[in-house]
C-alpha positions as CSV (number, residue, x, y, z in Angstrom):
1,M,17.2,-70.4,-12.6
2,I,15.6,-66.9,-13.6
3,I,15.0,-64.1,-11.0
4,L,12.0,-62.1,-12.2
5,K,12.4,-58.3,-11.8
6,A,10.7,-56.5,-14.6
7,F,7.1,-55.1,-13.5
8,K,5.5,-56.5,-16.6
9,D,6.8,-60.3,-15.6
10,L,5.8,-59.7,-11.9
11,T,2.3,-58.5,-13.0
12,L,2.1,-61.8,-15.4
13,M,3.2,-63.9,-12.6
14,K,0.4,-62.6,-10.3
15,N,-2.3,-63.4,-13.0
16,I,-0.8,-67.0,-13.4
17,L,-0.6,-67.5,-9.6
18,H,-4.1,-66.5,-9.1
19,R,-5.2,-69.4,-11.5
20,D,-3.2,-71.9,-9.3
21,L,-4.9,-71.0,-6.0
22,P,-5.2,-72.3,-3.3
23,Q,-1.7,-74.0,-3.7
24,S,0.0,-70.8,-4.7
25,I,-1.3,-68.7,-2.0
26,N,1.9,-68.1,0.0
27,V,3.9,-67.2,-3.1
28,L,1.2,-64.9,-4.4
29,G,1.0,-63.1,-1.1
30,G,4.6,-62.5,-1.3
31,L,4.4,-61.2,-5.0
32,H,1.7,-58.9,-3.9
33,H,4.2,-57.2,-1.4
34,M,6.7,-57.1,-4.3
35,L,4.3,-55.1,-6.5
36,Q,3.7,-52.7,-3.5
37,N,6.8,-51.2,-1.8
38,N,8.5,-54.4,-1.2
39,V,10.0,-53.0,2.1
40,F,11.1,-56.6,2.9
41,Q,13.1,-56.7,-0.2
42,L,11.5,-60.1,-1.4
43,K,12.7,-61.6,-4.6
44,M,11.1,-64.1,-7.0
45,C,12.5,-67.0,-8.8
46,V,11.4,-69.4,-11.3
47,D,12.8,-72.5,-13.0
48,S,12.0,-71.1,-16.5
49,W,9.7,-68.2,-18.0
50,P,7.0,-67.5,-19.1
51,T,6.0,-71.0,-18.3
52,F,7.4,-72.5,-15.0
53,S,6.6,-75.4,-12.7
54,T,8.2,-74.0,-9.7
55,A,8.4,-70.5,-8.0
56,I,10.0,-69.3,-4.8
57,C,9.6,-66.1,-3.2
58,Y,12.3,-65.4,-0.9
59,R,13.8,-62.8,1.6
60,Q,17.6,-62.8,1.9
61,N,18.5,-59.1,2.8
62,Q,17.9,-57.2,6.0
63,I,14.3,-56.0,6.6
64,G,14.0,-52.5,5.1
65,G,16.8,-49.8,4.6
66,N,17.8,-49.6,8.4
67,F,16.4,-52.6,10.1
68,K,18.4,-55.2,11.9
69,E,19.1,-58.7,10.3
70,S,16.4,-61.2,10.2
71,H,16.7,-64.9,9.3
72,E,16.2,-65.8,5.3
73,K,12.8,-67.0,4.6
74,Y,11.9,-69.1,1.4
75,S,8.1,-69.8,0.5
76,I,7.7,-72.2,-2.2
77,F,5.2,-73.2,-4.8
78,S,6.0,-76.1,-7.2
79,K,4.1,-78.6,-9.4
80,N,7.4,-80.5,-10.0
81,Q,9.9,-82.1,-7.3
82,D,12.7,-82.3,-9.8
83,T,12.5,-78.6,-10.9
84,L,12.2,-77.8,-7.2
85,R,15.2,-79.7,-6.1
86,R,17.1,-78.1,-9.0
87,L,16.4,-74.5,-7.8
88,L,17.0,-75.4,-4.1
89,T,20.5,-76.6,-5.1
90,D,21.2,-73.8,-7.5
91,D,24.4,-71.8,-6.7
92,K,22.8,-68.7,-8.4
93,L,19.8,-68.7,-5.6
94,Q,22.7,-68.4,-3.1
95,I,20.8,-70.0,-0.1
96,K,23.0,-69.7,3.0
97,W,22.4,-72.9,4.7
98,R,22.8,-71.9,8.4
99,N,21.0,-71.8,11.7
100,G,17.6,-70.1,11.5
101,L,17.0,-70.4,7.9
102,E,13.1,-71.0,7.2
103,F,11.3,-72.6,4.6
104,E,7.5,-72.6,3.9
105,V,6.5,-75.4,1.7
106,A,3.5,-77.9,1.0
107,N,3.7,-80.7,3.2
108,H,4.4,-83.2,0.3
109,H,7.5,-81.1,-0.9
110,S,9.0,-81.3,2.7
111,Q,11.1,-84.3,2.1
112,I,13.1,-82.5,-0.4
113,I,14.2,-79.9,2.3
114,H,15.3,-82.7,4.5
115,E,17.3,-84.4,1.9
116,I,19.1,-81.3,0.8
117,A,19.8,-80.3,4.4
118,S,21.2,-83.7,5.3
119,L,23.5,-83.6,2.5
120,R,24.9,-80.3,3.8
121,E,25.0,-81.9,7.5
122,F,22.1,-79.7,8.8
123,H,19.2,-80.9,10.9
124,V,15.6,-79.7,10.0
125,K,13.3,-78.7,12.8
126,E,9.7,-79.5,11.4
127,D,6.4,-77.7,12.3
128,G,3.7,-79.6,10.3
129,G,-0.1,-80.0,10.8
130,Y,-1.0,-76.5,9.5
131,H,-3.6,-75.8,6.8
132,S,-4.2,-72.6,4.8
133,Y,-7.5,-70.9,5.4
134,I,-8.2,-68.5,2.4
135,N,-11.1,-66.1,1.7
136,Y,-11.4,-65.3,-2.0
137,G,-13.6,-62.4,-2.4
138,P,-16.3,-60.2,-1.0
139,E,-19.1,-62.6,-1.6
140,K,-17.3,-65.0,1.1
141,L,-16.9,-62.3,3.6
142,N,-19.4,-63.0,6.3
143,M,-19.5,-59.8,8.2
144,S,-21.2,-60.7,11.5
145,E,-21.8,-58.2,14.2
146,K,-19.2,-57.6,16.7
147,T,-20.3,-58.6,20.2
148,S,-17.9,-56.2,22.2
149,T,-18.2,-52.5,22.8
150,L,-14.3,-52.1,22.9
151,A,-12.6,-50.0,20.2
152,T,-10.6,-51.2,17.2
153,S,-7.3,-49.5,16.7
154,T,-3.8,-50.5,15.4
155,L,-0.6,-51.4,17.0
156,N,2.5,-49.1,16.9
157,E,6.2,-49.6,17.8
158,S,5.8,-49.1,21.5
159,H,3.6,-52.4,21.4
160,V,6.5,-54.5,20.0
161,E,7.7,-55.9,23.4
162,L,3.8,-56.8,24.2
163,V,3.6,-58.9,21.1
164,V,6.8,-60.4,21.3
165,Q,6.0,-61.7,24.9
166,Q,3.2,-63.9,23.5
167,L,5.1,-65.6,20.8
168,P,5.6,-69.3,21.1
169,F,9.4,-69.0,21.0
170,G,9.4,-65.7,23.4
171,G,11.7,-62.8,23.2
172,R,14.5,-63.8,20.9
173,K,16.3,-60.8,19.1
174,E,15.1,-62.1,15.6
175,N,11.7,-62.0,16.9
176,F,11.7,-58.5,18.2
177,N,13.3,-57.3,14.8
178,L,10.7,-59.1,12.8
179,V,7.6,-57.9,14.9
180,E,9.0,-54.5,14.9
181,A,9.3,-54.6,11.2
182,Y,5.7,-55.9,10.8
183,I,4.1,-53.4,13.1
184,K,5.9,-50.4,11.4
185,H,5.4,-51.5,7.8
186,L,2.7,-53.7,7.4
187,P,-1.2,-53.8,8.2
188,N,-2.3,-54.8,11.5
189,C,-5.4,-54.7,13.8
190,C,-6.0,-54.5,17.5
191,V,-8.7,-54.1,20.2
192,V,-7.9,-51.7,23.1
193,D,-9.5,-51.6,26.5
194,E,-11.0,-48.4,27.9
195,K,-7.6,-46.9,28.7
196,G,-6.4,-47.5,25.1
197,H,-4.2,-50.8,25.8
198,P,-4.2,-53.5,23.3
199,V,-5.8,-56.6,24.8
200,S,-6.1,-58.6,21.4
201,W,-4.3,-58.1,18.1
202,L,-3.6,-59.7,14.8
203,L,-0.5,-59.0,12.4
204,T,0.2,-59.5,8.8
205,D,3.7,-60.6,7.3
206,E,5.6,-59.9,4.2
207,F,3.8,-62.9,2.5
208,N,0.5,-61.2,3.5
209,C,-0.5,-64.0,6.0
210,L,-2.7,-63.0,8.7
211,R,-0.7,-64.2,11.9
212,M,0.6,-63.6,15.4
213,S,-2.9,-63.4,16.9
214,Y,-3.5,-63.1,20.7
215,T,-6.2,-62.1,23.1
216,Q,-5.6,-61.7,26.7
217,P,-7.4,-64.3,28.8
218,K,-10.1,-62.1,30.2
219,Y,-11.1,-60.7,26.9
220,R,-11.6,-64.2,25.2
221,R,-14.9,-65.2,23.8
222,N,-16.1,-61.8,22.9
223,G,-15.6,-61.9,18.9
224,H,-12.4,-60.0,19.0
225,L,-10.5,-62.4,16.6
226,Q,-13.2,-62.8,14.2
227,H,-13.8,-59.1,14.0
228,M,-9.9,-58.3,13.3
229,M,-9.8,-61.1,10.7
230,L,-12.9,-59.5,8.9
231,T,-11.2,-56.1,9.1
232,L,-7.9,-57.3,7.6
233,T,-9.5,-59.7,5.2
234,G,-11.7,-56.7,3.8
235,Q,-8.5,-54.6,3.3
236,R,-6.7,-57.6,1.5
237,I,-9.5,-58.3,-0.8
238,S,-10.1,-54.5,-1.8
239,E,-6.5,-54.6,-3.0
240,G,-7.4,-57.7,-5.0
241,L,-5.7,-60.3,-2.9
242,P,-7.3,-63.4,-1.1
243,A,-6.9,-63.1,2.4
244,F,-5.3,-66.1,4.2
245,T,-3.9,-67.5,7.4
246,H,-2.2,-70.6,8.5
247,I,-4.0,-72.8,11.2
248,H,-3.1,-75.9,13.1
249,K,-5.6,-78.9,12.5
250,N,-5.9,-79.2,16.3
251,N,-6.5,-75.4,17.1
252,A,-10.1,-75.8,16.7
253,A,-11.2,-72.2,18.2
254,P,-9.6,-70.5,15.3
255,I,-10.6,-72.7,12.6
256,G,-14.3,-72.1,13.8
257,F,-13.4,-68.4,13.7
258,A,-12.0,-68.7,10.0
259,N,-15.0,-71.0,9.0
260,K,-17.5,-68.1,10.3
261,A,-15.6,-65.4,8.4
262,G,-16.0,-67.2,5.1
263,F,-12.8,-68.8,4.9
264,T,-12.1,-72.3,3.1
265,R,-9.5,-74.9,3.9
266,G,-6.5,-75.0,1.5
267,E,-3.5,-77.7,1.4
268,E,-1.5,-78.6,4.2
269,T,1.8,-76.6,5.0
270,T,5.1,-77.3,6.7
271,F,7.3,-74.9,8.3
272,M,11.0,-75.8,8.5
273,I,13.9,-74.3,10.4
274,I,17.4,-75.4,9.7
275,S,19.8,-76.0,12.6
276,D,23.4,-77.5,13.2
277,K,23.4,-81.1,13.8
278,H,25.3,-80.5,17.2
279,I,22.4,-78.2,18.5
């Protein structure tokens, strides 16, 4: 196992991962964050260098210098299940198998996580059925006209609770810490009403994924999500990174928005969270 630290190695890694799109998009997004300010203290490990078959971009430490602790998260790109298994069981990687540990992996590699977790007497909560949707460049950016007169703005730290309330798992402390960090340190976009209150929003995470979108019911069907996707997509593309998001295969409305905005479907991704067997 090798942890890449030198700027020249990380830059070379970026070029290699670009050639392996769309499968490498999650790890590439994390690497892009590392090459900027790396507020989330991401690390990159590979099975060998300068050629490799497995790369894991991960967060083990606290978020930022003075942020509260959040669960560890590992995003995986692999062409070889044997090297993936070796990396995940290598003591040098120092994976702390405990409640809340998160993995983001291509669906066909999910069984390896199950196997390793079972050997350590942990359960795996699996959330599958998601596909990555990727916009590769300006020529794919479909800039349609906004259908609403409401203003576009950005969220600030006073809006953390508002965003957390609309998350699927609600106001857990870990969610609050993570959303607070995303809003403070990473790009986001929102639409505000006449009084300046956010009514629709879209965030990005440390892997540069567009996520946590929400629109209040009375403001839906006005093109807000598509407009925000286009705004943040343009920013990502101007920085030399494809824009991407994950959408569940049964979520027809966002899929339609993504298609209209010039996104194309990538591979299926599974999100996995470790828990004790007695839970």
